[in-house]
C-alpha positions in Angstrom: 0.0 0.0 0.0 1.3 3.4 -0.9 -0.2 6.8 -1.6 -0.2 7.7 -5.3 0.7 11.4 -5.4 -0.4 11.7 -9.0 -4.1 11.1 -8.7 -6.8 12.9 -6.7 -9.4 10.2 -7.4 -10.8 8.5 -4.3 -9.0 5.2 -3.5 -8.7 2.9 -0.5 -4.9 3.3 -0.8 -5.1 7.0 -0.2 -7.8 6.5 2.5 -5.6 3.9 4.4 -2.5 6.1 4.1 -4.3 9.2 5.5 -5.9 7.1 8.2 -2.5 5.8 9.3 -1.0 9.3 9.2 -3.9 10.7 11.2 -3.4 8.1 14.0 0.3 8.7 13.8 -0.3 12.4 14.6 -1.1 11.2 18.2 2.3 9.5 18.5 4.5 11.2 21.1 7.6 9.9 19.3 7.3 10.9 15.7 10.0 9.7 13.2 10.6 9.9 9.5 10.5 6.1 9.4 7.0 6.0 10.9 5.7 8.6 8.5 7.3 6.8 5.6 5.6 3.6 6.6 2.2 5.4 6.9 2.3 6.8 3.4 4.4 4.1 1.8 6.7 6.8 0.4 10.2 8.0 1.3 10.4 11.0 3.6 13.1 13.7 3.1 12.0 16.2 5.7 9.6 16.4 8.6 8.2 19.5 10.5 6.0 19.4 13.6 3.8 22.2 14.8 1.9 23.1 18.0 -0.2 26.2 18.5 0.3 28.3 21.6 -2.8 28.3 23.8 -4.8 26.1 21.4 -5.3 22.4 20.6 -3.8 22.8 17.1 -1.0 20.2 16.6 0.4 18.0 13.9 3.1 17.5 11.4 4.1 18.2 7.8 6.0 15.7 5.7 8.0 16.2 2.5 7.5 12.9 0.7 8.6 11.5 -2.7 6.2 13.3 -5.0 4.0 14.7 -2.3 3.6 17.1 0.7 1.4 16.0 3.6 -0.2 18.2 6.3 -1.5 16.0 9.1 -3.5 17.4 12.0 -3.8 15.7 15.4 -7.1 15.5 17.1 -7.7 16.4 20.8 -8.3 14.4 24.0 -11.5 16.3 24.9 -14.3 18.2 23.2 -14.3 20.8 25.9 -12.4 23.6 24.1 -14.4 23.5 20.9 -17.9 23.0 22.1 -17.9 25.9 24.5 -20.4 28.6 23.7 -17.7 31.2 23.0 -15.9 28.8 20.6 -19.0 27.8 18.7 -19.7 31.4 17.7 -19.5 31.8 13.9 -17.0 34.2 12.4 -17.1 35.5 8.8 -14.8 33.7 6.4 -13.8 35.7 3.3 -17.1 36.6 1.6 -18.4 33.0 1.9 -20.4 32.4 5.0 -19.0 31.8 8.5 -16.9 29.3 10.3 -16.5 28.1 13.9 -14.5 30.7 15.9 -12.6 28.1 17.9 -11.4 26.3 14.8 -10.5 29.5 13.1 -8.3 30.7 16.1 -6.7 27.2 16.4 -5.6 27.2 12.8 -4.4 30.8 13.1 -2.0 29.7 15.9 -0.1 27.4 13.6 -0.7 29.0 10.2 2.7 30.8 10.0 4.6 27.5 10.4 2.4 25.8 7.8 2.7 28.7 5.3 6.4 29.1 5.8 7.0 25.4 5.4 4.9 25.2 2.2 7.0 28.1 0.7 10.2 26.4 1.7 9.1 23.1 0.0 7.6 24.6 -3.1 8.7 23.3 -6.5 9.5 19.7 -7.3 6.1 19.1 -8.8 4.9 17.6 -5.5 1.1 17.3 -4.9 -0.4 18.4 -1.6 -2.4 16.2 0.8 -4.2 17.3 3.9 -5.8 15.0 6.6 -6.8 14.7 10.2 -9.1 13.1 12.8 -11.7 14.9 14.9 -10.6 18.4 15.6 -7.7 17.6 13.2 -10.2 17.0 10.5 -11.8 20.4 11.1 -8.4 22.1 10.8 -7.6 20.1 7.7 -10.8 21.4 5.9 -10.1 24.9 7.1 -6.5 24.7 5.8 -7.7 23.7 2.3 -10.3 26.5 2.4 -7.5 29.0 3.3 -5.3 27.7 0.5 -8.1 27.6 -2.1 -9.7 30.9 -1.2 -6.8 33.3 -0.3 -7.5 36.4 1.8 -6.2 38.5 -1.1 -6.8 36.7 -4.3 -5.5 39.6 -6.3 -2.0 39.0 -5.0 -2.0 35.3 -3.8 -2.7 32.5 -6.3 -5.0 29.7 -4.9 -2.8 26.6 -4.1 -3.8 23.3 -5.8 -4.6 20.4 -3.4 -4.7 16.8 -4.5 -6.5 15.2 -1.6 -8.4 16.0 1.6 -9.3 13.1 3.8 -11.0 13.6 7.2 -12.1 11.1 9.9 -14.7 11.9 12.6 -14.7 15.6 11.6 -17.1 18.0 13.3 -19.0 20.6 11.4 -17.0 23.8 10.9 -19.0 26.2 8.8 -22.4 27.5 7.6 -24.0 26.3 4.4 -22.7 29.4 2.7 -19.2 28.3 3.6 -19.8 24.7 2.6 -21.3 25.3 -0.8 -18.2 27.1 -2.3 -16.0 24.4 -0.8 -18.0 21.7 -2.5 -17.9 23.6 -5.8 -14.2 24.2 -5.7 -12.6 21.1 -4.1 -15.5 18.8 -3.2 -14.4 16.1 -5.7 -11.1 15.6 -3.8 -12.5 15.9 -0.3 -13.6 12.7 1.4 -15.2 12.8 4.8 -15.4 9.6 6.8 -17.9 8.9 9.6 -17.8 5.7 11.6 -21.2 4.3 12.5 -22.6 6.1 15.6 -19.8 8.6 16.0 -21.5 11.7 17.3 -18.7 14.1 16.8 -19.5 14.7 13.1 -23.0 15.7 14.2 -21.8 18.7 16.2 -22.1 21.6 16.3 -25.8 20.8 15.5 -27.5 22.0 12.3 -29.9 24.1 14.4 -27.0 26.4 15.1 -26.4 26.9 11.4 -23.5 24.5 10.9 -23.3 22.2 7.8 -21.0 19.7 6.2 -19.2 19.6 2.8 -17.3 16.9 1.1 -17.9 13.5 -0.5 -19.4 11.5 2.4 -18.2 8.0 3.3 -20.0 6.2 6.0 -18.5 3.1 7.8 -21.5 1.0 8.8 -21.7 -1.3 11.8 -20.3 -4.2 9.7 -17.3 -2.2 8.6 -18.5 -1.7 5.0 -17.8 1.8 3.5 -21.1 3.2 2.2 -21.4 6.2 -0.1 -25.1 6.2 -0.8 -26.2 9.6 0.5 -29.9 8.6 0.4 -29.2 5.7 2.7 -27.2 7.9 4.9 -30.0 10.4 5.5 -32.0 7.8 7.4 -29.0 7.2 9.7 -28.4 10.9 10.2 -32.0 11.5 11.2 -31.8 8.7 13.7 -28.7 9.9 15.5 -28.6 13.6 14.9 -27.4 15.6 17.9 -29.9 18.4 18.5 -29.6 21.4 20.7 -30.4 19.5 23.9 -27.9 16.8 23.1 -25.3 19.5 22.4 -26.0 21.1 25.8 -25.5 17.7 27.4 -22.1 17.4 25.7 -21.2 20.8 26.9 -22.1 19.9 30.5 -20.4 16.5 30.6 -17.3 17.5 28.6 -16.5 13.8 27.7 -13.0 12.6 26.9 -12.8 11.6 23.2 -11.9 8.0 24.1 -15.3 7.6 25.7 -17.3 8.7 22.7 -18.6 5.6 21.0 -17.1 4.9 17.5 -14.9 8.1 17.5 -11.5 6.5 18.2 -9.1 7.0 15.4 -7.7 3.5 16.2 -11.2 2.1 15.4 -11.4 4.1 12.2 -8.1 2.7 11.1 -9.0 -0.8 12.0 -12.2 -0.7 9.9 -10.4 1.0 6.9 -7.6 -1.5 7.1 -10.1 -4.4 7.1 -11.9 -2.9 4.1 -8.5 -2.5 2.3 -7.6 -6.1 3.1 -10.9 -7.4 1.8 -10.6 -5.5 -1.4 -7.1 -6.8 -2.0 -7.8 -10.4 -0.8 -6.6 -13.1 -3.2 -9.6 -15.3 -3.8 
């Protein structure tokens, strides 16, 4: 298994590579060898980043033919479900985004931008991924790159793939629609069975989702029939009362059913193994 840097089409190889990297972002001892094993590509440089006063954390890898930006999730939902954090803030001229996520990305943006500039050239493609909070920051990163603050002076940066796992909602419908129109065909958003994190913040607060939806059902099969998914969503949607309960209990991520990145990876690995089984 190896990431193919030259195609932005959906594949289980890219899914598995990004899932491995997203779990690796939690590793306290990150090495080039581990990153190379996750993506199946040689690594020539590795940069880590951590935001001051925020939960933003992750790494960037210079690979053979690709650059990867990988965001770590967080141990608790407390910091990004607080009332102050959930306030929407305008994004460019296209709707609004979650204030907490916006501030978190800002805390590491200089490192990301400087590293991308340092690594430019070489005809490498760009891949962005992350789990949970990391998935939210991954989406916001691609939005920043595709919709520059000053498009008259900054050219939108091409992105080959965006893969998120257990990602919460980060923006209003007016934010999500341009994202879908611009890079929706290379953005794949995975939700594992009854994971509630992708259902918050709730739609009643104006938040929405973008991307090509991939649902991992209770049997581990990866479903992409959106009509089938609507029935599941309606059955487990987190409304305002459920959101207030989350705010009150402030659960650790590990105790939220089906949200573990380890579990996401196990199911994706099983799907990959099944697809590549020699019959």
